[in-house]
C-alpha beads as a LAMMPS data file, in Angstrom:
LAMMPS data file: protein, C-alpha beads

237 atoms
236 bonds

1 atom types
1 bond types

-500.0 500.0 xlo xhi
-500.0 500.0 ylo yhi
-500.0 500.0 zlo zhi

Masses

1 110.0

Atoms # bond

1 1 1 -17.279 26.796 -43.442
2 1 1 -19.273 28.182 -40.507
3 1 1 -20.788 24.767 -39.818
4 1 1 -17.360 23.103 -40.015
5 1 1 -15.938 25.633 -37.545
6 1 1 -18.712 24.834 -35.079
7 1 1 -17.971 21.117 -35.375
8 1 1 -14.270 21.707 -34.713
9 1 1 -15.070 23.849 -31.671
10 1 1 -17.388 21.178 -30.296
11 1 1 -14.720 18.505 -30.727
12 1 1 -12.127 20.622 -28.934
13 1 1 -14.472 21.356 -26.050
14 1 1 -15.289 17.657 -25.701
15 1 1 -11.618 16.813 -25.252
16 1 1 -9.809 17.051 -21.932
17 1 1 -7.135 19.711 -21.544
18 1 1 -4.515 16.953 -21.517
19 1 1 -5.720 15.737 -24.896
20 1 1 -5.678 19.269 -26.328
21 1 1 -2.052 19.605 -25.178
22 1 1 -1.209 16.294 -26.822
23 1 1 -0.835 14.441 -23.510
24 1 1 -2.380 11.132 -22.536
25 1 1 -5.683 11.589 -20.665
26 1 1 -5.253 11.354 -16.902
27 1 1 -7.271 8.572 -15.248
28 1 1 -9.977 9.627 -12.830
29 1 1 -9.336 8.507 -9.252
30 1 1 -12.505 6.516 -8.710
31 1 1 -11.507 5.891 -5.106
32 1 1 -11.165 9.565 -4.119
33 1 1 -14.760 10.030 -2.980
34 1 1 -14.631 6.875 -0.859
35 1 1 -11.457 8.049 0.853
36 1 1 -12.767 11.581 1.384
37 1 1 -15.898 10.217 3.056
38 1 1 -13.852 7.941 5.322
39 1 1 -11.500 10.750 6.350
40 1 1 -14.401 13.102 7.048
41 1 1 -16.148 10.547 9.247
42 1 1 -12.964 9.661 11.142
43 1 1 -12.056 13.322 11.666
44 1 1 -15.543 13.977 13.014
45 1 1 -15.094 11.138 15.513
46 1 1 -11.819 12.668 16.705
47 1 1 -13.549 16.020 17.118
48 1 1 -16.431 14.495 19.064
49 1 1 -14.013 12.953 21.561
50 1 1 -11.758 16.019 21.851
51 1 1 -12.628 16.524 25.518
52 1 1 -11.675 12.917 26.258
53 1 1 -9.283 11.828 23.470
54 1 1 -9.538 8.196 22.383
55 1 1 -6.641 6.272 20.834
56 1 1 -9.001 4.291 18.602
57 1 1 -10.360 7.498 17.070
58 1 1 -6.865 8.615 16.083
59 1 1 -6.067 5.139 14.731
60 1 1 -9.175 5.160 12.546
61 1 1 -8.300 8.604 11.242
62 1 1 -4.740 7.454 10.554
63 1 1 -6.096 4.407 8.741
64 1 1 -8.322 6.537 6.520
65 1 1 -5.484 8.943 5.754
66 1 1 -2.986 6.193 4.968
67 1 1 -5.423 4.481 2.618
68 1 1 -5.916 7.793 0.815
69 1 1 -2.179 8.326 0.451
70 1 1 -1.788 10.992 3.148
71 1 1 1.038 9.152 4.873
72 1 1 2.538 12.020 6.878
73 1 1 -0.857 12.869 8.357
74 1 1 -1.425 9.194 9.110
75 1 1 1.883 8.965 10.975
76 1 1 0.958 12.010 13.056
77 1 1 -2.374 10.507 14.084
78 1 1 -0.966 7.056 14.789
79 1 1 1.574 8.746 17.063
80 1 1 -1.201 10.651 18.844
81 1 1 -2.874 7.304 19.467
82 1 1 0.352 5.826 20.819
83 1 1 0.862 8.801 23.106
84 1 1 -2.460 7.835 24.683
85 1 1 -1.910 4.055 24.622
86 1 1 1.760 3.183 24.035
87 1 1 1.042 -0.486 24.701
88 1 1 -0.764 -0.619 21.338
89 1 1 2.434 -0.100 19.339
90 1 1 3.217 -3.786 18.605
91 1 1 -0.266 -4.224 17.151
92 1 1 -0.156 -1.155 14.907
93 1 1 1.301 -2.672 11.730
94 1 1 -0.289 0.045 9.622
95 1 1 1.869 2.591 11.447
96 1 1 4.892 0.716 10.110
97 1 1 3.599 0.989 6.542
98 1 1 3.049 4.720 6.967
99 1 1 6.580 5.057 8.356
100 1 1 7.906 3.426 5.198
101 1 1 6.094 5.898 2.965
102 1 1 7.526 8.886 4.876
103 1 1 10.996 7.313 4.574
104 1 1 11.486 6.595 8.276
105 1 1 12.913 3.213 7.361
106 1 1 14.632 2.365 10.635
107 1 1 11.503 3.173 12.640
108 1 1 9.465 1.041 10.254
109 1 1 11.849 -1.899 10.579
110 1 1 11.731 -1.718 14.370
111 1 1 7.935 -1.520 14.340
112 1 1 7.636 -4.657 12.205
113 1 1 10.020 -6.488 14.543
114 1 1 7.714 -5.572 17.420
115 1 1 4.648 -6.638 15.464
116 1 1 6.104 -10.100 14.909
117 1 1 5.964 -10.716 18.665
118 1 1 2.169 -10.476 18.568
119 1 1 1.623 -11.807 15.029
120 1 1 4.423 -14.284 14.249
121 1 1 2.876 -15.942 11.184
122 1 1 2.273 -12.905 8.978
123 1 1 4.288 -12.948 5.738
124 1 1 3.226 -9.384 4.952
125 1 1 4.927 -8.233 8.141
126 1 1 8.108 -10.042 7.083
127 1 1 7.918 -8.440 3.635
128 1 1 7.497 -4.879 4.904
129 1 1 10.287 -5.457 7.430
130 1 1 12.508 -6.644 4.566
131 1 1 11.664 -3.569 2.490
132 1 1 12.370 -1.144 5.333
133 1 1 15.655 -2.902 6.117
134 1 1 16.729 -2.801 2.456
135 1 1 16.016 0.932 2.248
136 1 1 17.639 1.604 5.622
137 1 1 20.845 -0.275 4.793
138 1 1 21.167 -2.461 1.697
139 1 1 19.685 -5.576 0.118
140 1 1 22.316 -7.990 1.435
141 1 1 21.868 -6.789 5.012
142 1 1 18.086 -6.986 4.723
143 1 1 18.341 -10.600 3.601
144 1 1 20.498 -11.489 6.587
145 1 1 17.804 -10.373 9.034
146 1 1 14.663 -11.745 7.355
147 1 1 11.859 -12.443 9.795
148 1 1 10.404 -15.959 9.833
149 1 1 6.669 -16.192 9.209
150 1 1 5.537 -19.831 9.232
151 1 1 1.973 -21.024 8.717
152 1 1 0.540 -18.084 6.757
153 1 1 -2.049 -20.007 4.726
154 1 1 -3.142 -17.180 2.450
155 1 1 -2.195 -17.633 -1.192
156 1 1 0.509 -16.975 -2.299
157 1 1 2.139 -15.989 1.011
158 1 1 4.290 -19.102 1.368
159 1 1 5.825 -18.468 -2.047
160 1 1 6.322 -14.758 -1.330
161 1 1 8.217 -15.634 1.861
162 1 1 10.395 -18.069 -0.086
163 1 1 11.133 -15.341 -2.638
164 1 1 12.431 -12.759 -0.143
165 1 1 15.953 -14.307 0.053
166 1 1 16.250 -14.129 -3.761
167 1 1 15.330 -16.179 -6.811
168 1 1 12.525 -16.013 -9.345
169 1 1 8.818 -15.221 -9.208
170 1 1 7.625 -18.401 -10.921
171 1 1 6.390 -20.151 -7.773
172 1 1 4.349 -17.094 -6.793
173 1 1 2.750 -16.922 -10.228
174 1 1 2.035 -20.659 -10.225
175 1 1 0.273 -20.413 -6.861
176 1 1 -1.905 -17.591 -8.180
177 1 1 -2.794 -19.441 -11.373
178 1 1 -3.991 -22.417 -9.350
179 1 1 -6.786 -20.178 -8.056
180 1 1 -7.913 -18.831 -11.414
181 1 1 -11.685 -19.048 -11.704
182 1 1 -12.163 -19.181 -7.924
183 1 1 -13.293 -16.594 -5.384
184 1 1 -9.755 -16.358 -4.028
185 1 1 -8.112 -15.377 -7.297
186 1 1 -8.508 -11.590 -7.032
187 1 1 -6.859 -11.329 -3.621
188 1 1 -4.083 -13.743 -4.616
189 1 1 -3.409 -11.706 -7.762
190 1 1 -3.296 -8.508 -5.697
191 1 1 -0.866 -9.957 -3.166
192 1 1 1.365 -11.368 -5.897
193 1 1 1.539 -8.080 -7.786
194 1 1 2.029 -6.016 -4.629
195 1 1 4.817 -8.139 -3.193
196 1 1 6.600 -8.961 -6.443
197 1 1 6.613 -5.208 -7.009
198 1 1 7.880 -4.602 -3.490
199 1 1 10.697 -7.121 -3.855
200 1 1 11.679 -5.525 -7.161
201 1 1 11.734 -2.140 -5.414
202 1 1 14.002 -3.521 -2.686
203 1 1 16.225 -5.098 -5.354
204 1 1 16.547 -1.779 -7.179
205 1 1 14.604 -2.813 -10.287
206 1 1 12.435 0.285 -10.596
207 1 1 10.845 -0.611 -13.934
208 1 1 9.691 -4.008 -12.709
209 1 1 8.500 -2.482 -9.434
210 1 1 6.419 0.098 -11.273
211 1 1 4.976 -2.503 -13.645
212 1 1 3.767 -4.838 -10.913
213 1 1 2.634 -2.128 -8.513
214 1 1 0.670 -0.375 -11.235
215 1 1 -1.061 -3.672 -11.988
216 1 1 -1.786 -4.158 -8.286
217 1 1 -3.306 -0.671 -8.233
218 1 1 -5.860 -1.636 -10.895
219 1 1 -7.510 -4.268 -8.708
220 1 1 -11.252 -3.944 -8.223
221 1 1 -10.769 -4.748 -4.533
222 1 1 -11.218 -1.972 -1.977
223 1 1 -9.590 -3.732 0.976
224 1 1 -6.960 -2.094 3.180
225 1 1 -4.051 -3.649 1.289
226 1 1 -5.626 -2.871 -2.078
227 1 1 -5.594 0.778 -1.052
228 1 1 -2.013 0.439 0.196
229 1 1 -1.067 -1.007 -3.194
230 1 1 -2.490 2.082 -4.881
231 1 1 -0.542 4.340 -2.519
232 1 1 2.627 2.345 -3.173
233 1 1 2.119 2.524 -6.946
234 1 1 1.981 6.324 -6.722
235 1 1 4.991 6.314 -4.406
236 1 1 7.262 4.652 -6.984
237 1 1 6.125 6.648 -10.028

Bonds

1 1 1 2
2 1 2 3
3 1 3 4
4 1 4 5
5 1 5 6
6 1 6 7
7 1 7 8
8 1 8 9
9 1 9 10
10 1 10 11
11 1 11 12
12 1 12 13
13 1 13 14
14 1 14 15
15 1 15 16
16 1 16 17
17 1 17 18
18 1 18 19
19 1 19 20
20 1 20 21
21 1 21 22
22 1 22 23
23 1 23 24
24 1 24 25
25 1 25 26
26 1 26 27
27 1 27 28
28 1 28 29
29 1 29 30
30 1 30 31
31 1 31 32
32 1 32 33
33 1 33 34
34 1 34 35
35 1 35 36
36 1 36 37
37 1 37 38
38 1 38 39
39 1 39 40
40 1 40 41
41 1 41 42
42 1 42 43
43 1 43 44
44 1 44 45
45 1 45 46
46 1 46 47
47 1 47 48
48 1 48 49
49 1 49 50
50 1 50 51
51 1 51 52
52 1 52 53
53 1 53 54
54 1 54 55
55 1 55 56
56 1 56 57
57 1 57 58
58 1 58 59
59 1 59 60
60 1 60 61
61 1 61 62
62 1 62 63
63 1 63 64
64 1 64 65
65 1 65 66
66 1 66 67
67 1 67 68
68 1 68 69
69 1 69 70
70 1 70 71
71 1 71 72
72 1 72 73
73 1 73 74
74 1 74 75
75 1 75 76
76 1 76 77
77 1 77 78
78 1 78 79
79 1 79 80
80 1 80 81
81 1 81 82
82 1 82 83
83 1 83 84
84 1 84 85
85 1 85 86
86 1 86 87
87 1 87 88
88 1 88 89
89 1 89 90
90 1 90 91
91 1 91 92
92 1 92 93
93 1 93 94
94 1 94 95
95 1 95 96
96 1 96 97
97 1 97 98
98 1 98 99
99 1 99 100
100 1 100 101
101 1 101 102
102 1 102 103
103 1 103 104
104 1 104 105
105 1 105 106
106 1 106 107
107 1 107 108
108 1 108 109
109 1 109 110
110 1 110 111
111 1 111 112
112 1 112 113
113 1 113 114
114 1 114 115
115 1 115 116
116 1 116 117
117 1 117 118
118 1 118 119
119 1 119 120
120 1 120 121
121 1 121 122
122 1 122 123
123 1 123 124
124 1 124 125
125 1 125 126
126 1 126 127
127 1 127 128
128 1 128 129
129 1 129 130
130 1 130 131
131 1 131 132
132 1 132 133
133 1 133 134
134 1 134 135
135 1 135 136
136 1 136 137
137 1 137 138
138 1 138 139
139 1 139 140
140 1 140 141
141 1 141 142
142 1 142 143
143 1 143 144
144 1 144 145
145 1 145 146
146 1 146 147
147 1 147 148
148 1 148 149
149 1 149 150
150 1 150 151
151 1 151 152
152 1 152 153
153 1 153 154
154 1 154 155
155 1 155 156
156 1 156 157
157 1 157 158
158 1 158 159
159 1 159 160
160 1 160 161
161 1 161 162
162 1 162 163
163 1 163 164
164 1 164 165
165 1 165 166
166 1 166 167
167 1 167 168
168 1 168 169
169 1 169 170
170 1 170 171
171 1 171 172
172 1 172 173
173 1 173 174
174 1 174 175
175 1 175 176
176 1 176 177
177 1 177 178
178 1 178 179
179 1 179 180
180 1 180 181
181 1 181 182
182 1 182 183
183 1 183 184
184 1 184 185
185 1 185 186
186 1 186 187
187 1 187 188
188 1 188 189
189 1 189 190
190 1 190 191
191 1 191 192
192 1 192 193
193 1 193 194
194 1 194 195
195 1 195 196
196 1 196 197
197 1 197 198
198 1 198 199
199 1 199 200
200 1 200 201
201 1 201 202
202 1 202 203
203 1 203 204
204 1 204 205
205 1 205 206
206 1 206 207
207 1 207 208
208 1 208 209
209 1 209 210
210 1 210 211
211 1 211 212
212 1 212 213
213 1 213 214
214 1 214 215
215 1 215 216
216 1 216 217
217 1 217 218
218 1 218 219
219 1 219 220
220 1 220 221
221 1 221 222
222 1 222 223
223 1 223 224
224 1 224 225
225 1 225 226
226 1 226 227
227 1 227 228
228 1 228 229
229 1 229 230
230 1 230 231
231 1 231 232
232 1 232 233
233 1 233 234
234 1 234 235
235 1 235 236
236 1 236 237
């Protein structure tokens, strides 16, 4: 009996608290250390230039915070950068994404309209503009003011742009499958999952949005938009 009791105790101690309570184990955020290091380095750069503030230092700190999911802090630092160099606003697309996450939808929409003037072929800009417009007003209105974005050659951007006015996801999926087994497949899969999830969010299909965004969040990529996908997946939980 004594030996059996020791075995039971060892098993309980080896379980996580969530398992003991009968809950599903919580996944470890394997990106947390990377984000913490980036934020620390960017914050140190801001501190080093405190006597002569630099817009780029605030932008880099905002980038690191946005990628870690600290959207309100990111907005604050992007706005500090713009106070120093307001002419940078049209180029600061990441500020628009942060504005979406803090629910400043109108400001986000306006920012993406400005960004199109300096980057007219970016489907991602059109997609985020569409999302902000849908949240600001409604889906029908957002579809009336879609931004054009010709000549974005990244897969499956052409198909994502064609999907924004409505329809099915089949063309997006087909474009991704064409790249299976190639070096471009992972990024195409990420973009498809992120933007199919986004469109579902704009269309009010929360279950579909969560399904695709959660899949986007599992990507092995650590690019800027891979991190944004992880932030977005948490945002719609």
